[in-house]
N, C-alpha and C positions, 0 to 999 in steps of 0.2 A: 265380905265388905258388901255393904249394900249401895247399888249404884243410885244416886241421886233420880228421880223421875223428871223434875219439871227442868235441869241444870244438868243432865247428863252428858258425857263425853259424846261426840257425834260419832265418833269409829267404834267405839265400844258399844254404843245403843244399836250399830247397824250389824253388829256379828251374832249370829246362831247360838241358841243357848249353851250347845255343845262345845262350839270355840270358845265363847266366853268361859266356859268351866276350864278351859286351859290355863287361864289366865286369873282366875279367881281367887283361887287359896294364896296366891303370894301378892293381890291388890292390896295395897294400903290406902286411905283416904287421909290426905296430908294439907296444909293451909299453905297458900302461896301469900305468904308478906310483903307487901309492898317493899319494893326495892332488894329483894332477896335475889340473889346469885345462884341461880337454879345450876349452870353447870359455868363453868369458865374456860374460855379459848386456850389450849394446850392441855389441859385437863382430861384425863381417861372419862371415857362416858362410860358410866356404871349405874345409873337409874335412869329409866323411861316415863316419862310424866303424861299422863292423860287431863289435861285441863275439864273441870266443868263449869269453871266460871272463871271470871278475870282475864286477864290476857298477857302475856310473854312476848316481849321485845327480843329479838336476835340483834347481838351488837355485833360491829366490827370496832377494835381500838387500831389505832395506826401510833407511830413509832412516836410520832409527837405527841401522843395523847388524845389526840380529837376520836370522836366517838361516833357512829352513824348506823342509825338500824337499815338492817337489810331485810323484815318481815315480822310477821307480829302471828302468833297462834294465840287461838281462843279454845273453847270448848270444840271447835270443829276440827281439832287437829291434834297433833302427839310432839312433844318434844324429846328429841334422843333416840331417833328411829332410825338415824344412820348405825346404830349398833349393830342392825341386821345383818351389815357387812362384816363382822367381826370385830374382835377389839382394835380399838380406833382411840383419834385424839379428837377431842371436840374442836372446830374450826371458829367457832365464833363464843360470844357469852351470849346467855341466855339469863334475862335479868326481866322480873316480874316489874311490869310498870302499871298494873291495877292489879288492887288483892283478890284473893278469889280461893279456891280449893281443888286439888286434883287429885287423882287416882296415880298411883307410885307402884313401880314394881322394877326389882332389879334385872339390868338389862341381860344378865346371864339367862335369867328365867324368862326373858322375854323373846330373845333369841331361839329357847327350845320351841318354844310354842308357837312363832313364826314359823319354823321348821318343819312343824307339824301340823298346818291349818292351811288349806288353800282360802281360806274367808279373812283369815289375818292378813296371810299376803297381800290378798287383793283391797284391801282397805290402807297397808300401807302404800300400795301403788297408786292408790287415789290422792294419798297425804303429798306424797313426794311430786306427783304429778302436777297437784295446787299449789305446793309451795315452790316448784321451779317455774312456773307460770308468774307468784308473784314475784320470786327474785328477779325473771327478766324485763315484768314492765316495771319494776320497780327501779330497775337501773337505768333504763330509757327515760321514766320518770324525771329521777333525779337530775340528769344529765340535761333534758330538757325543759323543763317547764320551772315558772318561777317559785320561790322559795312559799309564797302565800299561797300558791295553788295545793302545793306538796304539804302545807302546814294542816291548813283544810282537809287533806284528802287521808291525813295520820289519824286527825281527830276523828272522823268519820270510822275510819276502821278501826279504831278505839269503841265507839260510840256500839257499834257492831255486836262488839263482844260484850259490852257490859251491859244493853238493855237500859240504859240509862240517859238523858241528854246531861247530867251532870257527872263531869267525869273528874276520878279524884286523880288529879296529874298538876307537878307542879311546871314552872316555866323552864326552869333549867332541867329538867327532864325532858322535856320538849326539844329545849336546844341541844341534848345531847341525842337523840333519837334523829332530828333535823341533819345534825352535823353544823349547826349555826351558831353563831353568838347569843351569849342570852341577850345582850342588848336588840339585836334583830329581832328575837322572837316576841319581846318587848313592846317594839313598833310595831310588828304584824297583828298584836293581839289588838293594839288600839285600834288598829285601822279596822278590823274585824268587827269590835264593840261599837264604831261608829257607824256600820253597816246594818248593824242587829245580827250578826252571823254569830258573835259571839254575845250572850247576853251578862253574864258577870265574868270575872275571871279576879277569884280571893284567893287566899294563900291555900295553895294544894287542891284547888275545887276551879274546875272551868266548865260554866253552863254554856250550851251549846244551843243552838237554835238549826235544827239539822235541816230543814229546808233551803233556808238562806246559807248554810254551810256549802251545801249539795253546789247552791250557785256559784260559790268561790272555787271549789275543788276542781281538778282537772279532771278529764274522762276516766284517769286511771283507776279510781276507786269504783265505778259501776264496772267497768271491765272487768277486774279483779273479780266482783262478787258474782256475776254472772259467768264469767268462766270458771269457778269454783263449783258454784251448782248445778253446772252441765257436767263437771267432771263427777260429782257426787251422785246425780240423777241418772249418767249413765246414757244420755242420749243428749241429743245437740239441736235445738228445734231451729235455731235458728244462727246465722252468722255473727262475729263480732259487729262488723260492718254494717250488718241490715239492724242492730239491735240497738245501736248508739244512737241513731236518730229520733227513732218511735219509741224508745222503750225507756221510759224515765223513771220507773218504777219497777227495781231489779228486787227479786226476792232476798231477803234480810236472812242472816245466819241466825235464825230465833229459834228459843228455848224447844218449842215445839217440832223443830224438825229433826232435833235428836232421838225423838221417840219412834 
């Protein structure tokens, strides 16, 4: 399996050659089709996915059928990493919200490589720290921030991972991610179009103005990106509180970061 250079998965790309060789024979490249379910809550985790492109939302479904996303993973992460804890059931449903591609490996083979390689273990620790930060901040955001700010934050998170201002996303999918009614999304989309933050909203395509949308979003998007970069760079040049007022340009999760 050849890892794509320009859009390679960030975690795989950081591994030394010898450690990557522990995974390479079992890795296969697969397409991530939009709306495909990678894993379903309650199912056994039997595959581990390293996205190269696209985005996967981590969904929670309540007893009444309502859903909400707790996180999103793109080329900077991995889906199914908890399989390293041993045989376990998935607590969430991993749903492809924007199409792409990924490297896939059986969970049993990944578990064996994880046990043999300190570099793989460190990569997974970094990923888990980044996801815990996303879950914790996302929980606070869902409780404290207005829906419009949360929707802008989610659109920016998706934009970070697809490298395009045109997001292949429906209003229905966005309502499921946010845990709100479709009519609420329609109203918010109208407001964002009026402000210029959304340039157009056609069926299945939402075109954003990133700078104007950033002005609408809560601080959570910037904090998530800054904290993730600090985790992966293994140093902390400034505190969260110091960065927010005077650091409007947080390093993006660009394809070159994976090289």
